[in-house]
N, CA and C atoms as a LAMMPS dump frame, in Angstrom:
ITEM: TIMESTEP
0
ITEM: NUMBER OF ATOMS
420
ITEM: BOX BOUNDS ff ff ff
-5.0000000000000000e+02 5.0000000000000000e+02
-5.0000000000000000e+02 5.0000000000000000e+02
-5.0000000000000000e+02 5.0000000000000000e+02
ITEM: ATOMS id mol type element x y z
1 1 1 N -198.69 -219.826 265.943
2 1 2 C -199.629 -220.131 267.006
3 1 3 C -198.998 -221.166 267.917
4 2 1 N -199.119 -220.999 269.186
5 2 2 C -198.534 -221.935 270.131
6 2 3 C -199.554 -222.994 270.53
7 3 1 N -199.029 -224.126 270.954
8 3 2 C -199.907 -225.211 271.394
9 3 3 C -200.574 -224.809 272.7
10 4 1 N -201.769 -225.271 272.891
11 4 2 C -202.465 -225.003 274.143
12 4 3 C -203.175 -226.262 274.571
13 5 1 N -203.383 -226.397 275.837
14 5 2 C -204.153 -227.523 276.347
15 5 3 C -205.625 -227.194 276.207
16 6 1 N -206.418 -228.154 275.783
17 6 2 C -207.86 -227.937 275.656
18 6 3 C -208.537 -228.022 277.004
19 7 1 N -208.047 -228.836 277.855
20 7 2 C -208.661 -229.007 279.165
21 7 3 C -207.649 -229.585 280.119
22 8 1 N -207.985 -229.588 281.363
23 8 2 C -207.068 -230.111 282.366
24 8 3 C -206.911 -231.615 282.197
25 9 1 N -205.676 -232.123 282.32
26 9 2 C -205.487 -233.561 282.227
27 9 3 C -206.221 -234.262 283.356
28 10 1 N -206.809 -235.378 283.03
29 10 2 C -207.49 -236.181 284.04
30 10 3 C -206.75 -237.498 284.158
31 11 1 N -206.948 -238.165 285.248
32 11 2 C -206.295 -239.439 285.471
33 11 3 C -207.345 -240.51 285.741
34 12 1 N -207.095 -241.688 285.177
35 12 2 C -207.96 -242.83 285.439
36 12 3 C -207.231 -243.742 286.397
37 13 1 N -207.932 -244.739 286.887
38 13 2 C -207.32 -245.675 287.815
39 13 3 C -206.061 -246.323 287.269
40 14 1 N -206.018 -246.587 285.96
41 14 2 C -204.851 -247.253 285.394
42 14 3 C -203.757 -246.282 284.994
43 15 1 N -203.894 -245.006 285.274
44 15 2 C -202.824 -244.047 284.99
45 15 3 C -203.288 -242.886 284.139
46 16 1 N -202.325 -242.211 283.572
47 16 2 C -202.593 -241.021 282.775
48 16 3 C -203.288 -241.415 281.476
49 17 1 N -204.205 -240.581 281.051
50 17 2 C -204.891 -240.821 279.784
51 17 3 C -203.911 -240.692 278.629
52 18 1 N -204.289 -241.241 277.496
53 18 2 C -203.49 -241.038 276.286
54 18 3 C -203.496 -239.565 275.925
55 19 1 N -202.354 -239.111 275.427
56 19 2 C -202.183 -237.712 275.071
57 19 3 C -202.249 -237.575 273.551
58 20 1 N -203.105 -236.671 273.091
59 20 2 C -203.306 -236.475 271.659
60 20 3 C -202.97 -235.032 271.313
61 21 1 N -202.182 -234.847 270.25
62 21 2 C -201.908 -233.519 269.716
63 21 3 C -202.746 -233.341 268.461
64 22 1 N -203.554 -232.28 268.44
65 22 2 C -204.378 -231.954 267.274
66 22 3 C -203.726 -230.775 266.563
67 23 1 N -203.389 -230.96 265.287
68 23 2 C -202.784 -229.911 264.474
69 23 3 C -203.806 -229.535 263.405
70 24 1 N -204.475 -228.415 263.619
71 24 2 C -205.602 -227.995 262.758
72 24 3 C -205.653 -226.476 262.738
73 25 1 N -205.655 -225.882 261.532
74 25 2 C -205.639 -224.424 261.444
75 25 3 C -207.022 -223.788 261.526
76 26 1 N -208.065 -224.561 261.306
77 26 2 C -209.421 -224.013 261.391
78 26 3 C -209.893 -224.092 262.846
79 27 1 N -210.144 -222.926 263.487
80 27 2 C -210.512 -222.93 264.905
81 27 3 C -211.751 -223.77 265.23
82 28 1 N -212.743 -223.761 264.352
83 28 2 C -213.954 -224.55 264.626
84 28 3 C -213.671 -226.048 264.563
85 29 1 N -212.931 -226.47 263.546
86 29 2 C -212.574 -227.888 263.444
87 29 3 C -211.682 -228.315 264.599
88 30 1 N -210.748 -227.436 264.98
89 30 2 C -209.85 -227.717 266.096
90 30 3 C -210.652 -227.919 267.388
91 31 1 N -211.604 -227.031 267.632
92 31 2 C -212.419 -227.122 268.845
93 31 3 C -213.303 -228.38 268.814
94 32 1 N -213.853 -228.698 267.651
95 32 2 C -214.685 -229.893 267.508
96 32 3 C -213.882 -231.153 267.839
97 33 1 N -212.695 -231.279 267.256
98 33 2 C -211.857 -232.446 267.544
99 33 3 C -211.45 -232.483 269.007
100 34 1 N -211.085 -231.345 269.543
101 34 2 C -210.678 -231.266 270.947
102 34 3 C -211.812 -231.707 271.867
103 35 1 N -212.992 -231.162 271.646
104 35 2 C -214.144 -231.517 272.487
105 35 3 C -214.451 -233.006 272.397
106 36 1 N -214.453 -233.543 271.187
107 36 2 C -214.769 -234.956 270.995
108 36 3 C -213.73 -235.844 271.694
109 37 1 N -212.458 -235.51 271.516
110 37 2 C -211.406 -236.311 272.144
111 37 3 C -211.484 -236.267 273.661
112 38 1 N -211.79 -235.109 274.213
113 38 2 C -211.932 -235.011 275.665
114 38 3 C -213.107 -235.837 276.175
115 39 1 N -214.214 -235.809 275.446
116 39 2 C -215.372 -236.634 275.82
117 39 3 C -214.999 -238.117 275.748
118 40 1 N -214.151 -238.468 274.783
119 40 2 C -213.698 -239.853 274.639
120 40 3 C -212.713 -240.25 275.735
121 41 1 N -212.227 -239.279 276.502
122 41 2 C -211.349 -239.594 277.617
123 41 3 C -209.873 -239.341 277.398
124 42 1 N -209.519 -238.533 276.421
125 42 2 C -208.122 -238.252 276.129
126 42 3 C -207.707 -236.888 276.656
127 43 1 N -206.417 -236.752 276.947
128 43 2 C -205.814 -235.456 277.234
129 43 3 C -205.429 -234.856 275.883
130 44 1 N -205.801 -233.609 275.639
131 44 2 C -205.624 -233.024 274.311
132 44 3 C -204.863 -231.713 274.383
133 45 1 N -203.963 -231.552 273.425
134 45 2 C -203.323 -230.26 273.165
135 45 3 C -203.568 -229.942 271.702
136 46 1 N -203.622 -228.666 271.396
137 46 2 C -203.863 -228.27 270.011
138 46 3 C -202.869 -227.204 269.581
139 47 1 N -202.684 -227.128 268.29
140 47 2 C -201.919 -226.062 267.663
141 47 3 C -202.486 -225.848 266.265
142 48 1 N -202.24 -224.675 265.718
143 48 2 C -202.824 -224.334 264.427
144 48 3 C -201.869 -224.37 263.258
145 49 1 N -200.605 -224.764 263.496
146 49 2 C -199.659 -224.794 262.376
147 49 3 C -198.528 -225.78 262.644
148 50 1 N -197.72 -226.018 261.607
149 50 2 C -196.644 -226.998 261.716
150 50 3 C -195.564 -226.556 262.692
151 51 1 N -195.209 -225.282 262.684
152 51 2 C -194.191 -224.794 263.611
153 51 3 C -194.628 -225.016 265.052
154 52 1 N -195.889 -224.718 265.338
155 52 2 C -196.42 -224.938 266.677
156 52 3 C -196.395 -226.405 267.058
157 53 1 N -196.677 -227.282 266.104
158 53 2 C -196.649 -228.722 266.368
159 53 3 C -195.23 -229.173 266.698
160 54 1 N -194.271 -228.703 265.927
161 54 2 C -192.882 -229.096 266.148
162 54 3 C -192.368 -228.557 267.49
163 55 1 N -192.698 -227.316 267.795
164 55 2 C -192.299 -226.746 269.093
165 55 3 C -192.956 -227.508 270.239
166 56 1 N -194.229 -227.813 270.085
167 56 2 C -194.972 -228.509 271.129
168 56 3 C -194.358 -229.872 271.436
169 57 1 N -193.937 -230.575 270.392
170 57 2 C -193.379 -231.912 270.606
171 57 3 C -192.005 -231.879 271.249
172 58 1 N -191.431 -230.688 271.378
173 58 2 C -190.18 -230.551 272.105
174 58 3 C -190.366 -230.737 273.605
175 59 1 N -191.573 -230.493 274.111
176 59 2 C -191.823 -230.611 275.546
177 59 3 C -193.092 -231.39 275.877
178 60 1 N -193.833 -231.811 274.878
179 60 2 C -195.076 -232.555 275.075
180 60 3 C -195.043 -233.743 274.134
181 61 1 N -194.881 -234.915 274.676
182 61 2 C -194.821 -236.107 273.823
183 61 3 C -196.213 -236.737 273.752
184 62 1 N -196.883 -236.55 272.62
185 62 2 C -198.21 -237.15 272.493
186 62 3 C -198.12 -238.639 272.21
187 63 1 N -199.223 -239.336 272.466
188 63 2 C -199.312 -240.75 272.114
189 63 3 C -199.787 -240.921 270.673
190 64 1 N -200.413 -239.873 270.131
191 64 2 C -200.867 -239.868 268.739
192 64 3 C -201.064 -238.424 268.308
193 65 1 N -201.046 -238.223 266.988
194 65 2 C -201.241 -236.892 266.408
195 65 3 C -202.358 -236.962 265.377
196 66 1 N -203.334 -236.065 265.515
197 66 2 C -204.328 -235.834 264.459
198 66 3 C -203.86 -234.593 263.723
199 67 1 N -203.738 -234.698 262.433
200 67 2 C -203.113 -233.635 261.658
201 67 3 C -203.932 -233.331 260.416
202 68 1 N -204.371 -232.085 260.305
203 68 2 C -205.049 -231.619 259.097
204 68 3 C -203.976 -231.371 258.054
205 69 1 N -203.949 -232.173 257.014
206 69 2 C -202.894 -232.052 256.011
207 69 3 C -203.071 -230.835 255.106
208 70 1 N -204.158 -230.121 255.235
209 70 2 C -204.402 -228.911 254.442
210 70 3 C -204.191 -227.664 255.303
211 71 1 N -203.02 -227.512 255.863
212 71 2 C -202.726 -226.375 256.735
213 71 3 C -202.308 -225.166 255.895
214 72 1 N -203.276 -224.452 255.395
215 72 2 C -202.973 -223.239 254.629
216 72 3 C -202 -223.527 253.503
217 73 1 N -200.933 -222.715 253.436
218 73 2 C -199.963 -222.889 252.353
219 73 3 C -198.711 -223.626 252.813
220 74 1 N -198.764 -224.263 253.975
221 74 2 C -197.601 -224.976 254.485
222 74 3 C -197.439 -226.318 253.781
223 75 1 N -196.205 -226.821 253.767
224 75 2 C -195.911 -228.112 253.162
225 75 3 C -196.765 -229.183 253.823
226 76 1 N -197.619 -229.784 253.045
227 76 2 C -198.625 -230.693 253.579
228 76 3 C -198.06 -232 254.127
229 77 1 N -196.851 -232.345 253.756
230 77 2 C -196.277 -233.604 254.211
231 77 3 C -195.123 -233.407 255.186
232 78 1 N -194.812 -232.17 255.526
233 78 2 C -193.626 -231.868 256.334
234 78 3 C -193.69 -232.459 257.734
235 79 1 N -194.832 -232.422 258.386
236 79 2 C -194.909 -232.882 259.771
237 79 3 C -194.614 -234.369 259.885
238 80 1 N -195.263 -235.169 259.081
239 80 2 C -195.042 -236.622 259.146
240 80 3 C -193.593 -236.956 258.805
241 81 1 N -193.06 -236.329 257.768
242 81 2 C -191.672 -236.591 257.369
243 81 3 C -190.703 -236.193 258.484
244 82 1 N -190.931 -235.044 259.11
245 82 2 C -190.078 -234.576 260.203
246 82 3 C -190.141 -235.536 261.388
247 83 1 N -191.355 -235.95 261.771
248 83 2 C -191.51 -236.863 262.91
249 83 3 C -190.803 -238.187 262.662
250 84 1 N -190.87 -238.716 261.461
251 84 2 C -190.266 -240.01 261.152
252 84 3 C -188.744 -239.955 261.229
253 85 1 N -188.156 -238.759 261.165
254 85 2 C -186.702 -238.601 261.262
255 85 3 C -186.231 -238.384 262.701
256 86 1 N -187.159 -238.182 263.631
257 86 2 C -186.814 -237.926 265.026
258 86 3 C -186.903 -239.234 265.807
259 87 1 N -185.782 -239.717 266.36
260 87 2 C -185.804 -241.009 267.068
261 87 3 C -186.854 -241.081 268.175
262 88 1 N -187.068 -239.988 268.896
263 88 2 C -188.021 -240.013 270.007
264 88 3 C -189.469 -239.853 269.552
265 89 1 N -189.697 -239.509 268.29
266 89 2 C -191.056 -239.282 267.794
267 89 3 C -191.473 -240.25 266.692
268 90 1 N -190.537 -240.99 266.147
269 90 2 C -190.814 -241.764 264.935
270 90 3 C -191.871 -242.855 265.103
271 91 1 N -192.105 -243.292 266.328
272 91 2 C -193.097 -244.364 266.529
273 91 3 C -194.486 -243.834 266.89
274 92 1 N -194.637 -242.519 267.011
275 92 2 C -195.936 -241.936 267.367
276 92 3 C -196.867 -242.009 266.154
277 93 1 N -198.041 -242.59 266.319
278 93 2 C -198.987 -242.656 265.2
279 93 3 C -199.454 -241.264 264.768
280 94 1 N -199.48 -241.064 263.449
281 94 2 C -199.969 -239.824 262.856
282 94 3 C -201.194 -240.17 262.021
283 95 1 N -202.324 -239.562 262.376
284 95 2 C -203.564 -239.796 261.636
285 95 3 C -203.892 -238.516 260.888
286 96 1 N -203.814 -238.591 259.575
287 96 2 C -204.101 -237.443 258.724
288 96 3 C -205.61 -237.276 258.597
289 97 1 N -206.051 -236.038 258.685
290 97 2 C -207.456 -235.697 258.47
291 97 3 C -207.472 -234.803 257.24
292 98 1 N -208.238 -235.188 256.225
293 98 2 C -208.164 -234.475 254.957
294 98 3 C -209.514 -234.38 254.263
295 99 1 N -209.647 -233.354 253.455
296 99 2 C -210.833 -233.215 252.616
297 99 3 C -210.668 -233.992 251.314
298 100 1 N -209.465 -234.523 251.069
299 100 2 C -209.195 -235.278 249.848
300 100 3 C -209.714 -236.701 249.975
301 101 1 N -210.739 -237.007 249.248
302 101 2 C -211.308 -238.354 249.287
303 101 3 C -210.628 -239.279 248.277
304 102 1 N -209.855 -238.711 247.355
305 102 2 C -209.218 -239.53 246.336
306 102 3 C -208.209 -240.479 246.956
307 103 1 N -208.283 -241.729 246.557
308 103 2 C -207.397 -242.756 247.09
309 103 3 C -205.943 -242.413 246.775
310 104 1 N -205.663 -241.866 245.6
311 104 2 C -204.289 -241.532 245.241
312 104 3 C -203.719 -240.445 246.143
313 105 1 N -204.525 -239.463 246.514
314 105 2 C -204.074 -238.408 247.43
315 105 3 C -203.814 -238.996 248.805
316 106 1 N -204.748 -239.798 249.29
317 106 2 C -204.581 -240.408 250.601
318 106 3 C -203.349 -241.305 250.615
319 107 1 N -203.091 -241.985 249.524
320 107 2 C -201.927 -242.854 249.413
321 107 3 C -200.632 -242.057 249.58
322 108 1 N -200.586 -240.843 249.044
323 108 2 C -199.379 -240.021 249.186
324 108 3 C -199.149 -239.627 250.641
325 109 1 N -200.22 -239.418 251.412
326 109 2 C -200.077 -239.097 252.828
327 109 3 C -199.515 -240.297 253.595
328 110 1 N -199.985 -241.477 253.258
329 110 2 C -199.5 -242.697 253.912
330 110 3 C -198.03 -242.933 253.558
331 111 1 N -197.669 -242.704 252.31
332 111 2 C -196.275 -242.878 251.891
333 111 3 C -195.357 -241.872 252.571
334 112 1 N -195.879 -240.698 252.919
335 112 2 C -195.082 -239.658 253.576
336 112 3 C -194.844 -239.954 255.052
337 113 1 N -195.547 -240.944 255.61
338 113 2 C -195.312 -241.306 256.992
339 113 3 C -196.524 -241.301 257.892
340 114 1 N -197.678 -240.933 257.362
341 114 2 C -198.897 -241.004 258.168
342 114 3 C -199.288 -242.473 258.322
343 115 1 N -199.866 -242.81 259.469
344 115 2 C -200.294 -244.186 259.701
345 115 3 C -201.675 -244.454 259.135
346 116 1 N -202.506 -243.413 259.103
347 116 2 C -203.879 -243.56 258.612
348 116 3 C -204.331 -242.224 258.051
349 117 1 N -205.386 -242.276 257.273
350 117 2 C -205.935 -241.08 256.646
351 117 3 C -207.451 -241.146 256.742
352 118 1 N -208.048 -240.113 257.35
353 118 2 C -209.501 -240.054 257.536
354 118 3 C -210.032 -238.859 256.758
355 119 1 N -211.058 -239.089 255.952
356 119 2 C -211.626 -238.022 255.119
357 119 3 C -212.628 -237.172 255.873
358 120 1 N -212.678 -235.894 255.506
359 120 2 C -213.72 -234.985 255.993
360 120 3 C -214.902 -235.115 255.052
361 121 1 N -216.114 -234.941 255.485
362 121 2 C -216.479 -234.68 256.87
363 121 3 C -216.13 -235.887 257.736
364 122 1 N -215.691 -235.593 258.931
365 122 2 C -215.174 -236.618 259.826
366 122 3 C -216.286 -237.524 260.343
367 123 1 N -216.038 -238.811 260.234
368 123 2 C -216.887 -239.813 260.879
369 123 3 C -216.2 -240.145 262.199
370 124 1 N -216.834 -239.795 263.31
371 124 2 C -216.204 -240.052 264.595
372 124 3 C -216.068 -241.545 264.872
373 125 1 N -216.918 -242.346 264.282
374 125 2 C -216.797 -243.798 264.417
375 125 3 C -215.484 -244.259 263.781
376 126 1 N -215.196 -243.795 262.573
377 126 2 C -213.96 -244.162 261.876
378 126 3 C -212.75 -243.591 262.613
379 127 1 N -212.862 -242.353 263.063
380 127 2 C -211.774 -241.715 263.796
381 127 3 C -211.448 -242.499 265.07
382 128 1 N -212.464 -242.916 265.798
383 128 2 C -212.286 -243.705 267.026
384 128 3 C -211.598 -245.031 266.696
385 129 1 N -212.056 -245.7 265.641
386 129 2 C -211.471 -246.987 265.264
387 129 3 C -210 -246.847 264.904
388 130 1 N -209.676 -245.817 264.12
389 130 2 C -208.272 -245.612 263.722
390 130 3 C -207.409 -245.266 264.932
391 131 1 N -207.904 -244.405 265.791
392 131 2 C -207.142 -244.015 266.968
393 131 3 C -206.884 -245.222 267.866
394 132 1 N -207.915 -246 268.144
395 132 2 C -207.748 -247.188 268.982
396 132 3 C -206.795 -248.192 268.338
397 133 1 N -206.92 -248.369 267.035
398 133 2 C -206.056 -249.292 266.305
399 133 3 C -204.594 -248.886 266.433
400 134 1 N -204.294 -247.613 266.186
401 134 2 C -202.893 -247.184 266.174
402 134 3 C -202.316 -247.018 267.562
403 135 1 N -203.138 -246.672 268.539
404 135 2 C -202.638 -246.628 269.916
405 135 3 C -202.288 -248.028 270.385
406 136 1 N -203.107 -249.01 270.032
407 136 2 C -202.841 -250.41 270.372
408 136 3 C -201.567 -250.887 269.685
409 137 1 N -201.389 -250.543 268.423
410 137 2 C -200.204 -250.948 267.667
411 137 3 C -198.948 -250.33 268.268
412 138 1 N -199.045 -249.06 268.68
413 138 2 C -197.878 -248.37 269.256
414 138 3 C -197.461 -249 270.58
415 139 1 N -198.406 -249.582 271.322
416 139 2 C -198.114 -250.209 272.621
417 139 3 C -197.384 -251.538 272.457
418 140 1 N -197.646 -252.236 271.361
419 140 2 C -197.072 -253.584 271.196
420 140 3 C -195.733 -253.576 270.513
């Protein structure tokens, strides 16, 4: 599946909005995250698999990545590990979205290179806080 833009990029007085890549294989969850992020004021692109995410980052540099770590039968830690090895991508915050509530599972995602881990069902309050936190950290 190839990456697609969810909506037209908008510009604010201070410049281009933050760009977010959503990597989610479930179309309903992908659309939900996309809609929410656009309402929050972000430019969003989506893809449904790891290959699409990697291809997309070849020409679209996001400011952050939301990544469903349960992408079918694909290696659940491959995206974060791959990004951390790429000099131009290694500083981009990766926020894992997972159905795994176990602290030990979430810990493995963080050790693999994710900056944060948010459990499903998604709390948009927590998602907003993590996104703002990591975007701020990436700027400094």
